[in-house]
mmCIF file of the C-alpha atoms, coordinates in Angstrom:
data_MODEL
# 
_entry.id   MODEL 
# 
loop_
_atom_site.group_PDB 
_atom_site.id 
_atom_site.type_symbol 
_atom_site.label_atom_id 
_atom_site.label_alt_id 
_atom_site.label_comp_id 
_atom_site.label_asym_id 
_atom_site.label_entity_id 
_atom_site.label_seq_id 
_atom_site.pdbx_PDB_ins_code 
_atom_site.Cartn_x 
_atom_site.Cartn_y 
_atom_site.Cartn_z 
_atom_site.occupancy 
_atom_site.B_iso_or_equiv 
_atom_site.pdbx_formal_charge 
_atom_site.auth_seq_id 
_atom_site.auth_comp_id 
_atom_site.auth_asym_id 
_atom_site.auth_atom_id 
_atom_site.pdbx_PDB_model_num 
ATOM 1   C CA . UNK A 1 1   ? -5.309  -14.443 -16.857 1.00 0.00 ? 1   UNK A CA 1 
ATOM 2   C CA . UNK A 1 2   ? -4.934  -15.995 -13.444 1.00 0.00 ? 2   UNK A CA 1 
ATOM 3   C CA . UNK A 1 3   ? -1.805  -17.700 -12.338 1.00 0.00 ? 3   UNK A CA 1 
ATOM 4   C CA . UNK A 1 4   ? -1.627  -20.114 -9.420  1.00 0.00 ? 4   UNK A CA 1 
ATOM 5   C CA . UNK A 1 5   ? 0.882   -21.713 -7.313  1.00 0.00 ? 5   UNK A CA 1 
ATOM 6   C CA . UNK A 1 6   ? 0.778   -24.298 -4.268  1.00 0.00 ? 6   UNK A CA 1 
ATOM 7   C CA . UNK A 1 7   ? 3.690   -22.924 -2.453  1.00 0.00 ? 7   UNK A CA 1 
ATOM 8   C CA . UNK A 1 8   ? 6.041   -20.060 -1.733  1.00 0.00 ? 8   UNK A CA 1 
ATOM 9   C CA . UNK A 1 9   ? 9.307   -21.019 -4.219  1.00 0.00 ? 9   UNK A CA 1 
ATOM 10  C CA . UNK A 1 10  ? 6.858   -21.702 -6.857  1.00 0.00 ? 10  UNK A CA 1 
ATOM 11  C CA . UNK A 1 11  ? 4.830   -18.254 -6.429  1.00 0.00 ? 11  UNK A CA 1 
ATOM 12  C CA . UNK A 1 12  ? 8.318   -16.488 -5.784  1.00 0.00 ? 12  UNK A CA 1 
ATOM 13  C CA . UNK A 1 13  ? 9.394   -17.764 -9.199  1.00 0.00 ? 13  UNK A CA 1 
ATOM 14  C CA . UNK A 1 14  ? 6.320   -17.075 -11.156 1.00 0.00 ? 14  UNK A CA 1 
ATOM 15  C CA . UNK A 1 15  ? 6.066   -13.249 -10.190 1.00 0.00 ? 15  UNK A CA 1 
ATOM 16  C CA . UNK A 1 16  ? 9.733   -12.642 -11.420 1.00 0.00 ? 16  UNK A CA 1 
ATOM 17  C CA . UNK A 1 17  ? 8.752   -14.662 -14.463 1.00 0.00 ? 17  UNK A CA 1 
ATOM 18  C CA . UNK A 1 18  ? 5.635   -13.405 -15.003 1.00 0.00 ? 18  UNK A CA 1 
ATOM 19  C CA . UNK A 1 19  ? 5.768   -9.721  -13.853 1.00 0.00 ? 19  UNK A CA 1 
ATOM 20  C CA . UNK A 1 20  ? 1.718   -10.323 -12.656 1.00 0.00 ? 20  UNK A CA 1 
ATOM 21  C CA . UNK A 1 21  ? -0.201  -6.690  -12.655 1.00 0.00 ? 21  UNK A CA 1 
ATOM 22  C CA . UNK A 1 22  ? -1.404  -7.923  -8.991  1.00 0.00 ? 22  UNK A CA 1 
ATOM 23  C CA . UNK A 1 23  ? -0.269  -11.116 -6.494  1.00 0.00 ? 23  UNK A CA 1 
ATOM 24  C CA . UNK A 1 24  ? -2.553  -12.446 -4.070  1.00 0.00 ? 24  UNK A CA 1 
ATOM 25  C CA . UNK A 1 25  ? -0.137  -13.859 -1.076  1.00 0.00 ? 25  UNK A CA 1 
ATOM 26  C CA . UNK A 1 26  ? -1.571  -16.717 1.824   1.00 0.00 ? 26  UNK A CA 1 
ATOM 27  C CA . UNK A 1 27  ? 0.506   -16.093 4.633   1.00 0.00 ? 27  UNK A CA 1 
ATOM 28  C CA . UNK A 1 28  ? 0.383   -19.850 4.997   1.00 0.00 ? 28  UNK A CA 1 
ATOM 29  C CA . UNK A 1 29  ? 2.059   -20.781 2.553   1.00 0.00 ? 29  UNK A CA 1 
ATOM 30  C CA . UNK A 1 30  ? 3.991   -24.218 2.868   1.00 0.00 ? 30  UNK A CA 1 
ATOM 31  C CA . UNK A 1 31  ? 7.836   -23.716 2.767   1.00 0.00 ? 31  UNK A CA 1 
ATOM 32  C CA . UNK A 1 32  ? 8.351   -20.122 2.280   1.00 0.00 ? 32  UNK A CA 1 
ATOM 33  C CA . UNK A 1 33  ? 5.642   -18.677 3.615   1.00 0.00 ? 33  UNK A CA 1 
ATOM 34  C CA . UNK A 1 34  ? 3.746   -15.384 2.129   1.00 0.00 ? 34  UNK A CA 1 
ATOM 35  C CA . UNK A 1 35  ? 5.524   -12.671 4.521   1.00 0.00 ? 35  UNK A CA 1 
ATOM 36  C CA . UNK A 1 36  ? 9.102   -14.173 3.138   1.00 0.00 ? 36  UNK A CA 1 
ATOM 37  C CA . UNK A 1 37  ? 7.632   -14.106 -0.788  1.00 0.00 ? 37  UNK A CA 1 
ATOM 38  C CA . UNK A 1 38  ? 6.193   -10.283 -0.147  1.00 0.00 ? 38  UNK A CA 1 
ATOM 39  C CA . UNK A 1 39  ? 10.097  -9.904  1.678   1.00 0.00 ? 39  UNK A CA 1 
ATOM 40  C CA . UNK A 1 40  ? 11.951  -10.722 -0.997  1.00 0.00 ? 40  UNK A CA 1 
ATOM 41  C CA . UNK A 1 41  ? 9.879   -8.885  -3.787  1.00 0.00 ? 41  UNK A CA 1 
ATOM 42  C CA . UNK A 1 42  ? 10.553  -6.265  -2.122  1.00 0.00 ? 42  UNK A CA 1 
ATOM 43  C CA . UNK A 1 43  ? 14.398  -6.586  -0.815  1.00 0.00 ? 43  UNK A CA 1 
ATOM 44  C CA . UNK A 1 44  ? 14.310  -7.036  -5.493  1.00 0.00 ? 44  UNK A CA 1 
ATOM 45  C CA . UNK A 1 45  ? 12.973  -3.485  -5.647  1.00 0.00 ? 45  UNK A CA 1 
ATOM 46  C CA . UNK A 1 46  ? 9.692   -5.868  -6.911  1.00 0.00 ? 46  UNK A CA 1 
ATOM 47  C CA . UNK A 1 47  ? 6.765   -3.451  -6.189  1.00 0.00 ? 47  UNK A CA 1 
ATOM 48  C CA . UNK A 1 48  ? 4.143   -5.326  -7.496  1.00 0.00 ? 48  UNK A CA 1 
ATOM 49  C CA . UNK A 1 49  ? 0.988   -4.746  -5.533  1.00 0.00 ? 49  UNK A CA 1 
ATOM 50  C CA . UNK A 1 50  ? 0.512   -7.535  -3.069  1.00 0.00 ? 50  UNK A CA 1 
ATOM 51  C CA . UNK A 1 51  ? -2.629  -8.642  -1.445  1.00 0.00 ? 51  UNK A CA 1 
ATOM 52  C CA . UNK A 1 52  ? -2.650  -10.249 1.787   1.00 0.00 ? 52  UNK A CA 1 
ATOM 53  C CA . UNK A 1 53  ? -5.003  -13.332 3.109   1.00 0.00 ? 53  UNK A CA 1 
ATOM 54  C CA . UNK A 1 54  ? -4.830  -14.859 6.584   1.00 0.00 ? 54  UNK A CA 1 
ATOM 55  C CA . UNK A 1 55  ? -6.416  -17.341 8.018   1.00 0.00 ? 55  UNK A CA 1 
ATOM 56  C CA . UNK A 1 56  ? -5.731  -15.640 11.860  1.00 0.00 ? 56  UNK A CA 1 
ATOM 57  C CA . UNK A 1 57  ? -7.931  -12.688 11.972  1.00 0.00 ? 57  UNK A CA 1 
ATOM 58  C CA . UNK A 1 58  ? -5.702  -10.350 14.472  1.00 0.00 ? 58  UNK A CA 1 
ATOM 59  C CA . UNK A 1 59  ? -3.883  -7.514  14.119  1.00 0.00 ? 59  UNK A CA 1 
ATOM 60  C CA . UNK A 1 60  ? -0.352  -8.807  14.052  1.00 0.00 ? 60  UNK A CA 1 
ATOM 61  C CA . UNK A 1 61  ? -0.987  -10.699 10.842  1.00 0.00 ? 61  UNK A CA 1 
ATOM 62  C CA . UNK A 1 62  ? -2.897  -7.421  9.654   1.00 0.00 ? 62  UNK A CA 1 
ATOM 63  C CA . UNK A 1 63  ? -0.246  -4.915  10.480  1.00 0.00 ? 63  UNK A CA 1 
ATOM 64  C CA . UNK A 1 64  ? 2.621   -6.988  9.757   1.00 0.00 ? 64  UNK A CA 1 
ATOM 65  C CA . UNK A 1 65  ? 2.098   -7.424  6.008   1.00 0.00 ? 65  UNK A CA 1 
ATOM 66  C CA . UNK A 1 66  ? 1.319   -3.707  5.837   1.00 0.00 ? 66  UNK A CA 1 
ATOM 67  C CA . UNK A 1 67  ? 5.082   -2.997  6.969   1.00 0.00 ? 67  UNK A CA 1 
ATOM 68  C CA . UNK A 1 68  ? 6.150   -5.620  4.524   1.00 0.00 ? 68  UNK A CA 1 
ATOM 69  C CA . UNK A 1 69  ? 5.139   -3.394  1.866   1.00 0.00 ? 69  UNK A CA 1 
ATOM 70  C CA . UNK A 1 70  ? 1.851   -4.837  1.725   1.00 0.00 ? 70  UNK A CA 1 
ATOM 71  C CA . UNK A 1 71  ? -1.083  -2.852  -0.358  1.00 0.00 ? 71  UNK A CA 1 
ATOM 72  C CA . UNK A 1 72  ? -3.669  -5.172  1.597   1.00 0.00 ? 72  UNK A CA 1 
ATOM 73  C CA . UNK A 1 73  ? -5.110  -7.534  3.415   1.00 0.00 ? 73  UNK A CA 1 
ATOM 74  C CA . UNK A 1 74  ? -8.168  -9.557  3.422   1.00 0.00 ? 74  UNK A CA 1 
ATOM 75  C CA . UNK A 1 75  ? -9.057  -12.382 6.845   1.00 0.00 ? 75  UNK A CA 1 
ATOM 76  C CA . UNK A 1 76  ? -10.581 -15.880 6.201   1.00 0.00 ? 76  UNK A CA 1 
ATOM 77  C CA . UNK A 1 77  ? -13.658 -16.517 5.239   1.00 0.00 ? 77  UNK A CA 1 
ATOM 78  C CA . UNK A 1 78  ? -14.166 -14.253 2.625   1.00 0.00 ? 78  UNK A CA 1 
ATOM 79  C CA . UNK A 1 79  ? -15.944 -14.379 -0.508  1.00 0.00 ? 79  UNK A CA 1 
ATOM 80  C CA . UNK A 1 80  ? -14.530 -14.000 -4.287  1.00 0.00 ? 80  UNK A CA 1 
ATOM 81  C CA . UNK A 1 81  ? -16.729 -11.108 -5.045  1.00 0.00 ? 81  UNK A CA 1 
ATOM 82  C CA . UNK A 1 82  ? -14.665 -9.506  -2.087  1.00 0.00 ? 82  UNK A CA 1 
ATOM 83  C CA . UNK A 1 83  ? -11.456 -10.683 -3.732  1.00 0.00 ? 83  UNK A CA 1 
ATOM 84  C CA . UNK A 1 84  ? -12.014 -9.617  -7.072  1.00 0.00 ? 84  UNK A CA 1 
ATOM 85  C CA . UNK A 1 85  ? -13.206 -5.684  -5.396  1.00 0.00 ? 85  UNK A CA 1 
ATOM 86  C CA . UNK A 1 86  ? -10.226 -5.004  -3.585  1.00 0.00 ? 86  UNK A CA 1 
ATOM 87  C CA . UNK A 1 87  ? -8.399  -6.451  -6.564  1.00 0.00 ? 87  UNK A CA 1 
ATOM 88  C CA . UNK A 1 88  ? -10.253 -3.746  -8.787  1.00 0.00 ? 88  UNK A CA 1 
ATOM 89  C CA . UNK A 1 89  ? -9.725  -1.110  -6.588  1.00 0.00 ? 89  UNK A CA 1 
ATOM 90  C CA . UNK A 1 90  ? -5.952  -1.471  -6.202  1.00 0.00 ? 90  UNK A CA 1 
ATOM 91  C CA . UNK A 1 91  ? -5.335  -1.756  -10.409 1.00 0.00 ? 91  UNK A CA 1 
ATOM 92  C CA . UNK A 1 92  ? -7.918  1.825   -9.965  1.00 0.00 ? 92  UNK A CA 1 
ATOM 93  C CA . UNK A 1 93  ? -5.635  3.063   -7.833  1.00 0.00 ? 93  UNK A CA 1 
ATOM 94  C CA . UNK A 1 94  ? -2.233  2.141   -9.429  1.00 0.00 ? 94  UNK A CA 1 
ATOM 95  C CA . UNK A 1 95  ? -3.593  3.432   -12.399 1.00 0.00 ? 95  UNK A CA 1 
ATOM 96  C CA . UNK A 1 96  ? -4.568  6.846   -10.817 1.00 0.00 ? 96  UNK A CA 1 
ATOM 97  C CA . UNK A 1 97  ? -6.484  10.182  -11.933 1.00 0.00 ? 97  UNK A CA 1 
ATOM 98  C CA . UNK A 1 98  ? -3.555  12.136  -13.815 1.00 0.00 ? 98  UNK A CA 1 
ATOM 99  C CA . UNK A 1 99  ? -2.223  15.048  -12.159 1.00 0.00 ? 99  UNK A CA 1 
ATOM 100 C CA . UNK A 1 100 ? -1.117  18.003  -14.689 1.00 0.00 ? 100 UNK A CA 1 
ATOM 101 C CA . UNK A 1 101 ? 1.833   19.402  -12.073 1.00 0.00 ? 101 UNK A CA 1 
ATOM 102 C CA . UNK A 1 102 ? 3.602   17.298  -9.485  1.00 0.00 ? 102 UNK A CA 1 
ATOM 103 C CA . UNK A 1 103 ? 3.345   18.221  -6.556  1.00 0.00 ? 103 UNK A CA 1 
ATOM 104 C CA . UNK A 1 104 ? 6.033   19.445  -3.787  1.00 0.00 ? 104 UNK A CA 1 
ATOM 105 C CA . UNK A 1 105 ? 6.064   20.451  0.120   1.00 0.00 ? 105 UNK A CA 1 
ATOM 106 C CA . UNK A 1 106 ? 9.075   20.931  1.912   1.00 0.00 ? 106 UNK A CA 1 
ATOM 107 C CA . UNK A 1 107 ? 11.861  18.331  -0.214  1.00 0.00 ? 107 UNK A CA 1 
ATOM 108 C CA . UNK A 1 108 ? 9.359   15.837  -0.714  1.00 0.00 ? 108 UNK A CA 1 
ATOM 109 C CA . UNK A 1 109 ? 8.590   16.056  -4.529  1.00 0.00 ? 109 UNK A CA 1 
ATOM 110 C CA . UNK A 1 110 ? 5.246   13.828  -5.462  1.00 0.00 ? 110 UNK A CA 1 
ATOM 111 C CA . UNK A 1 111 ? 4.838   13.467  -9.941  1.00 0.00 ? 111 UNK A CA 1 
ATOM 112 C CA . UNK A 1 112 ? 1.819   11.807  -10.983 1.00 0.00 ? 112 UNK A CA 1 
ATOM 113 C CA . UNK A 1 113 ? 1.990   11.192  -13.787 1.00 0.00 ? 113 UNK A CA 1 
ATOM 114 C CA . UNK A 1 114 ? 5.432   9.343   -13.184 1.00 0.00 ? 114 UNK A CA 1 
ATOM 115 C CA . UNK A 1 115 ? 3.753   8.006   -9.660  1.00 0.00 ? 115 UNK A CA 1 
ATOM 116 C CA . UNK A 1 116 ? 7.157   8.853   -8.538  1.00 0.00 ? 116 UNK A CA 1 
ATOM 117 C CA . UNK A 1 117 ? 8.058   9.560   -4.775  1.00 0.00 ? 117 UNK A CA 1 
ATOM 118 C CA . UNK A 1 118 ? 11.269  11.674  -4.279  1.00 0.00 ? 118 UNK A CA 1 
ATOM 119 C CA . UNK A 1 119 ? 12.773  13.391  -1.147  1.00 0.00 ? 119 UNK A CA 1 
ATOM 120 C CA . UNK A 1 120 ? 15.315  15.949  -1.637  1.00 0.00 ? 120 UNK A CA 1 
ATOM 121 C CA . UNK A 1 121 ? 16.200  14.196  -5.346  1.00 0.00 ? 121 UNK A CA 1 
ATOM 122 C CA . UNK A 1 122 ? 16.377  10.795  -3.860  1.00 0.00 ? 122 UNK A CA 1 
ATOM 123 C CA . UNK A 1 123 ? 13.613  8.406   -4.956  1.00 0.00 ? 123 UNK A CA 1 
ATOM 124 C CA . UNK A 1 124 ? 11.009  6.901   -2.220  1.00 0.00 ? 124 UNK A CA 1 
ATOM 125 C CA . UNK A 1 125 ? 10.020  3.568   -3.405  1.00 0.00 ? 125 UNK A CA 1 
ATOM 126 C CA . UNK A 1 126 ? 6.575   3.474   -2.284  1.00 0.00 ? 126 UNK A CA 1 
ATOM 127 C CA . UNK A 1 127 ? 3.775   1.247   -2.973  1.00 0.00 ? 127 UNK A CA 1 
ATOM 128 C CA . UNK A 1 128 ? 0.056   1.738   -4.720  1.00 0.00 ? 128 UNK A CA 1 
ATOM 129 C CA . UNK A 1 129 ? -1.971  2.534   -1.909  1.00 0.00 ? 129 UNK A CA 1 
ATOM 130 C CA . UNK A 1 130 ? 1.458   4.574   0.076   1.00 0.00 ? 130 UNK A CA 1 
ATOM 131 C CA . UNK A 1 131 ? 1.874   6.884   -2.704  1.00 0.00 ? 131 UNK A CA 1 
ATOM 132 C CA . UNK A 1 132 ? -2.166  7.618   -2.963  1.00 0.00 ? 132 UNK A CA 1 
ATOM 133 C CA . UNK A 1 133 ? -2.554  8.012   0.533   1.00 0.00 ? 133 UNK A CA 1 
ATOM 134 C CA . UNK A 1 134 ? 0.234   10.568  -0.012  1.00 0.00 ? 134 UNK A CA 1 
ATOM 135 C CA . UNK A 1 135 ? -0.668  11.950  -3.044  1.00 0.00 ? 135 UNK A CA 1 
ATOM 136 C CA . UNK A 1 136 ? -4.044  12.410  -1.296  1.00 0.00 ? 136 UNK A CA 1 
ATOM 137 C CA . UNK A 1 137 ? -2.696  14.597  1.686   1.00 0.00 ? 137 UNK A CA 1 
ATOM 138 C CA . UNK A 1 138 ? 0.318   16.244  -0.171  1.00 0.00 ? 138 UNK A CA 1 
ATOM 139 C CA . UNK A 1 139 ? -3.088  17.438  -2.681  1.00 0.00 ? 139 UNK A CA 1 
ATOM 140 C CA . UNK A 1 140 ? -4.152  19.776  -0.292  1.00 0.00 ? 140 UNK A CA 1 
ATOM 141 C CA . UNK A 1 141 ? -1.450  21.057  2.052   1.00 0.00 ? 141 UNK A CA 1 
ATOM 142 C CA . UNK A 1 142 ? -2.544  22.050  5.437   1.00 0.00 ? 142 UNK A CA 1 
ATOM 143 C CA . UNK A 1 143 ? -5.173  20.049  5.437   1.00 0.00 ? 143 UNK A CA 1 
ATOM 144 C CA . UNK A 1 144 ? -6.371  18.165  8.015   1.00 0.00 ? 144 UNK A CA 1 
ATOM 145 C CA . UNK A 1 145 ? -8.357  14.466  6.638   1.00 0.00 ? 145 UNK A CA 1 
ATOM 146 C CA . UNK A 1 146 ? -9.122  12.448  9.166   1.00 0.00 ? 146 UNK A CA 1 
ATOM 147 C CA . UNK A 1 147 ? -8.907  8.564   9.314   1.00 0.00 ? 147 UNK A CA 1 
ATOM 148 C CA . UNK A 1 148 ? -12.260 8.417   7.812   1.00 0.00 ? 148 UNK A CA 1 
ATOM 149 C CA . UNK A 1 149 ? -11.719 10.691  5.262   1.00 0.00 ? 149 UNK A CA 1 
ATOM 150 C CA . UNK A 1 150 ? -8.821  8.830   3.905   1.00 0.00 ? 150 UNK A CA 1 
ATOM 151 C CA . UNK A 1 151 ? -10.138 5.610   4.264   1.00 0.00 ? 151 UNK A CA 1 
ATOM 152 C CA . UNK A 1 152 ? -13.050 6.636   1.609   1.00 0.00 ? 152 UNK A CA 1 
ATOM 153 C CA . UNK A 1 153 ? -10.674 8.343   -0.376  1.00 0.00 ? 153 UNK A CA 1 
ATOM 154 C CA . UNK A 1 154 ? -8.047  5.963   -0.784  1.00 0.00 ? 154 UNK A CA 1 
ATOM 155 C CA . UNK A 1 155 ? -9.043  2.494   0.254   1.00 0.00 ? 155 UNK A CA 1 
ATOM 156 C CA . UNK A 1 156 ? -12.686 3.147   -1.414  1.00 0.00 ? 156 UNK A CA 1 
ATOM 157 C CA . UNK A 1 157 ? -15.050 2.640   1.697   1.00 0.00 ? 157 UNK A CA 1 
ATOM 158 C CA . UNK A 1 158 ? -14.751 5.047   5.996   1.00 0.00 ? 158 UNK A CA 1 
ATOM 159 C CA . UNK A 1 159 ? -15.647 0.956   7.254   1.00 0.00 ? 159 UNK A CA 1 
ATOM 160 C CA . UNK A 1 160 ? -12.393 -0.548  5.523   1.00 0.00 ? 160 UNK A CA 1 
ATOM 161 C CA . UNK A 1 161 ? -10.585 -1.777  9.577   1.00 0.00 ? 161 UNK A CA 1 
ATOM 162 C CA . UNK A 1 162 ? -10.555 1.085   11.411  1.00 0.00 ? 162 UNK A CA 1 
ATOM 163 C CA . UNK A 1 163 ? -8.215  4.265   11.642  1.00 0.00 ? 163 UNK A CA 1 
ATOM 164 C CA . UNK A 1 164 ? -5.513  1.450   12.006  1.00 0.00 ? 164 UNK A CA 1 
ATOM 165 C CA . UNK A 1 165 ? -5.253  0.854   8.860   1.00 0.00 ? 165 UNK A CA 1 
ATOM 166 C CA . UNK A 1 166 ? -4.689  4.417   7.835   1.00 0.00 ? 166 UNK A CA 1 
ATOM 167 C CA . UNK A 1 167 ? -1.841  5.178   10.505  1.00 0.00 ? 167 UNK A CA 1 
ATOM 168 C CA . UNK A 1 168 ? -0.035  2.088   10.036  1.00 0.00 ? 168 UNK A CA 1 
ATOM 169 C CA . UNK A 1 169 ? 0.271   2.874   6.233   1.00 0.00 ? 169 UNK A CA 1 
ATOM 170 C CA . UNK A 1 170 ? 1.267   6.549   7.590   1.00 0.00 ? 170 UNK A CA 1 
ATOM 171 C CA . UNK A 1 171 ? 3.982   5.004   9.664   1.00 0.00 ? 171 UNK A CA 1 
ATOM 172 C CA . UNK A 1 172 ? 5.466   3.586   6.692   1.00 0.00 ? 172 UNK A CA 1 
ATOM 173 C CA . UNK A 1 173 ? 5.180   6.540   4.615   1.00 0.00 ? 173 UNK A CA 1 
ATOM 174 C CA . UNK A 1 174 ? 7.422   8.376   6.834   1.00 0.00 ? 174 UNK A CA 1 
ATOM 175 C CA . UNK A 1 175 ? 9.524   5.619   7.594   1.00 0.00 ? 175 UNK A CA 1 
ATOM 176 C CA . UNK A 1 176 ? 10.731  5.464   4.040   1.00 0.00 ? 176 UNK A CA 1 
ATOM 177 C CA . UNK A 1 177 ? 10.496  9.670   3.533   1.00 0.00 ? 177 UNK A CA 1 
ATOM 178 C CA . UNK A 1 178 ? 12.640  10.186  6.866   1.00 0.00 ? 178 UNK A CA 1 
ATOM 179 C CA . UNK A 1 179 ? 13.084  13.129  7.936   1.00 0.00 ? 179 UNK A CA 1 
ATOM 180 C CA . UNK A 1 180 ? 11.831  15.008  4.855   1.00 0.00 ? 180 UNK A CA 1 
ATOM 181 C CA . UNK A 1 181 ? 8.225   13.363  5.768   1.00 0.00 ? 181 UNK A CA 1 
ATOM 182 C CA . UNK A 1 182 ? 5.799   16.607  5.132   1.00 0.00 ? 182 UNK A CA 1 
ATOM 183 C CA . UNK A 1 183 ? 3.186   14.163  6.473   1.00 0.00 ? 183 UNK A CA 1 
ATOM 184 C CA . UNK A 1 184 ? 1.699   15.555  10.141  1.00 0.00 ? 184 UNK A CA 1 
ATOM 185 C CA . UNK A 1 185 ? -0.274  14.139  13.189  1.00 0.00 ? 185 UNK A CA 1 
ATOM 186 C CA . UNK A 1 186 ? -2.943  16.223  14.193  1.00 0.00 ? 186 UNK A CA 1 
ATOM 187 C CA . UNK A 1 187 ? -3.911  14.974  17.316  1.00 0.00 ? 187 UNK A CA 1 
ATOM 188 C CA . UNK A 1 188 ? -7.565  13.707  17.638  1.00 0.00 ? 188 UNK A CA 1 
ATOM 189 C CA . UNK A 1 189 ? -8.229  14.471  13.942  1.00 0.00 ? 189 UNK A CA 1 
ATOM 190 C CA . UNK A 1 190 ? -5.878  13.364  11.465  1.00 0.00 ? 190 UNK A CA 1 
ATOM 191 C CA . UNK A 1 191 ? -3.497  13.979  9.641   1.00 0.00 ? 191 UNK A CA 1 
ATOM 192 C CA . UNK A 1 192 ? -2.230  16.429  7.368   1.00 0.00 ? 192 UNK A CA 1 
ATOM 193 C CA . UNK A 1 193 ? 1.621   17.169  4.575   1.00 0.00 ? 193 UNK A CA 1 
ATOM 194 C CA . UNK A 1 194 ? 2.148   20.892  5.493   1.00 0.00 ? 194 UNK A CA 1 
# 
């Protein structure tokens, strides 16, 4: 079922109480805004998939939302059909395809069955989208993927807000993996894991 709260404090409380499969957060919630709700969840090691909704169609809100650990974003106005498609996409990615064996590139090991990533044996908490992006790159070490290929494969559509979405997620994965990150930029082409 769907549970609705009208302000950030109530929303945060409901998320912690109900443990939903996904959260749709309006940036402009009264009181504690959507950004603070997301920050509080991630700080508490809650990686429930989050879709941000914003009334301001500018890159700052989108990038800020992604940097906080959001999995996706929508700008108003949007259709209910689009929102449902995005939620389905996140849930489908969260289930993920079965991976027969863990993937290891350098110090990073990705376990598709358990959906965990470790760097030198230490857990690295990734969002659903970050995990799937890393899995795509690590599944074919040395192969260079363009932003368009990554958008189509990870997000399910190539025109999904442009390459900036990929760049921000790559930056977040690199930051979480630290010096052990296997992701390399191939200037003018895209990204690879090696």
